[in-house]
C-alpha positions in Angstrom: 30.7 -14.5 21.7 27.6 -13.2 19.9 26.4 -9.7 20.4 23.0 -9.1 21.9 20.3 -8.1 19.4 19.9 -4.3 18.9 16.9 -2.8 20.6 14.1 -1.7 18.2 15.0 1.9 18.7 18.6 1.2 17.6 17.6 -0.7 14.5 16.7 1.6 11.5 14.6 -1.2 10.0 11.8 -0.4 12.6 11.5 3.2 11.6 11.6 2.2 7.9 8.9 -0.3 8.5 6.7 2.3 10.3 7.1 4.6 7.3 6.3 1.8 4.9 3.1 0.9 6.9 2.0 4.6 6.9 2.6 5.0 3.2 0.8 1.7 2.4 -2.2 3.0 4.3 -2.1 6.2 2.3 -1.9 4.2 -0.9 -5.0 2.3 0.1 -6.9 5.5 0.8 -5.7 6.8 -2.7 -7.0 3.6 -4.2 -10.4 4.1 -2.5 -10.5 7.7 -3.8 -9.7 6.5 -7.3 -12.4 3.8 -7.1 -14.9 6.4 -6.0 -14.0 8.8 -8.8 -13.8 6.1 -11.5 -17.2 4.6 -10.6 -18.8 8.0 -10.1 -21.5 7.0 -7.7 -22.4 8.4 -4.3 -22.4 4.8 -3.1 -18.9 4.0 -4.2 -17.4 4.9 -0.8 -19.7 2.3 0.9 -18.5 -0.4 -1.5 -14.8 0.6 -1.3 -14.8 1.1 2.5 -13.9 -2.4 3.5 -12.1 -3.7 0.5 -8.4 -4.8 0.5 -5.7 -3.2 -1.7 -5.7 -6.0 -4.3 -9.5 -5.8 -4.7 -9.3 -2.0 -5.1 -6.5 -2.2 -7.7 -8.3 -4.9 -9.8 -11.6 -3.1 -9.8 -10.1 0.3 -10.5 -8.4 -1.3 -13.5 -11.6 -2.9 -14.7 -13.5 0.3 -14.4 -10.8 2.4 -16.0 -10.8 0.0 -19.0 -14.5 0.5 -19.5 -14.7 4.3 -19.1 -15.6 5.4 -22.6 -15.5 9.1 -21.6 -11.7 8.9 -21.0 -9.2 9.1 -23.8 -6.9 6.1 -24.4 -4.0 8.1 -23.0 -5.9 8.9 -19.8 -6.8 5.2 -19.4 -3.2 4.1 -20.1 -1.9 6.6 -17.5 -4.3 5.4 -14.8 -3.6 1.8 -15.6 0.1 2.4 -15.5 -0.3 4.0 -12.0 -2.4 1.0 -10.9 0.3 -1.4 -12.1 2.8 0.6 -10.0 0.4 0.2 -7.0 0.2 -3.5 -7.7 3.9 -4.0 -7.9 4.5 -1.9 -4.8 1.8 -3.7 -2.9 3.3 -7.1 -3.9 6.7 -6.0 -2.5 5.1 -4.7 0.6 3.3 -8.1 1.1 6.5 -9.9 0.6 8.4 -7.7 3.0 5.7 -7.9 5.7 4.6 -11.5 5.4 7.8 -13.4 4.4 9.9 -14.9 7.1 12.8 -12.6 8.0 16.0 -14.6 8.2 18.0 -12.3 10.4 17.6 -10.3 13.6 18.6 -6.6 14.0 22.3 -7.3 14.0 22.4 -9.8 11.2 22.3 -13.0 13.3 19.9 -15.8 12.6 16.3 -15.0 13.6 15.0 -17.3 16.2 11.4 -18.2 17.4 10.9 -19.3 20.9 8.6 -22.2 21.7 7.7 -24.0 24.9 10.3 -26.6 24.2 13.1 -24.5 22.9 14.1 -22.2 20.1 13.8 -22.6 16.4 15.9 -20.8 13.8 14.1 -19.6 10.7 15.4 -19.0 7.3 14.1 -16.3 5.1 15.1 -13.2 3.3 17.1 -10.6 5.2 15.7 -7.1 4.6 18.0 -4.2 5.0 16.9 -0.7 6.0 17.7 0.5 2.5 15.5 -2.2 0.9 12.6 -1.4 3.2 13.0 2.3 2.4 13.0 1.5 -1.4 9.7 -0.4 -1.1 8.2 2.5 0.9 9.4 5.0 -1.7 7.8 2.8 -4.5 4.5 2.8 -2.5 4.6 6.6 -2.1 5.5 7.1 -5.8 2.7 4.8 -6.9 0.1 6.5 -4.7 1.1 10.0 -6.0 1.0 8.7 -9.6 -2.5 7.3 -9.1 -3.9 10.4 -7.6 -2.3 12.6 -10.3 -3.6 10.4 -13.1 -7.1 10.2 -11.7 -7.3 13.9 -11.0 -5.9 14.8 -14.5 -8.5 12.5 -16.1 -11.6 13.3 -14.1 -10.9 16.6 -12.3 -10.1 18.0 -8.9 -13.8 18.4 -8.1 -14.4 14.7 -8.5 -11.5 14.0 -6.2 -12.8 16.4 -3.5 -16.2 14.7 -3.8 -14.6 11.3 -3.3 -12.7 12.6 -0.3 -16.0 13.8 1.3 -17.7 10.5 0.6 -14.9 8.5 2.1 -14.7 10.8 5.1 -18.4 10.4 5.7 -18.1 6.6 5.3 -15.2 6.5 7.8 -17.3 8.4 10.4 -20.2 6.0 9.8 -18.0 3.0 10.2 -16.5 4.5 13.4 -12.9 4.9 12.1 
């Protein structure tokens, strides 16, 4: 006899996923801040406001490579943090968008259709694996903010924060 699936509150994966989603949102905000600081324009927040994570990473990387006022070490540190963001985002995407192969208690996951159920195969994510991806996202976000602030200053970061806050109000977020 199979056991019934655990309720979401009993499955630690749901709490871990919630934390992962929150940290991914914070990383996206950090990428917007880095974009604003790197581009150095009062219009940067308008451009960054609706962009997706991969766009922000790619464009921050391109801008950092072309900033002649930064030392090679500063550029390398920023680019390393961006690579960490890229890797963490790739893992987040895989975790969120791949088919999950098991339910909360390790049984096969099943989709219900109008004519019956369908078992799916996919990767089984454990709570520890989800937490590891969330930790990588948080670490990448902190590394990016630290590298950007070290290279361009806390004042530039505060300015970017204000620009992004004003843009969020204008967009109604």
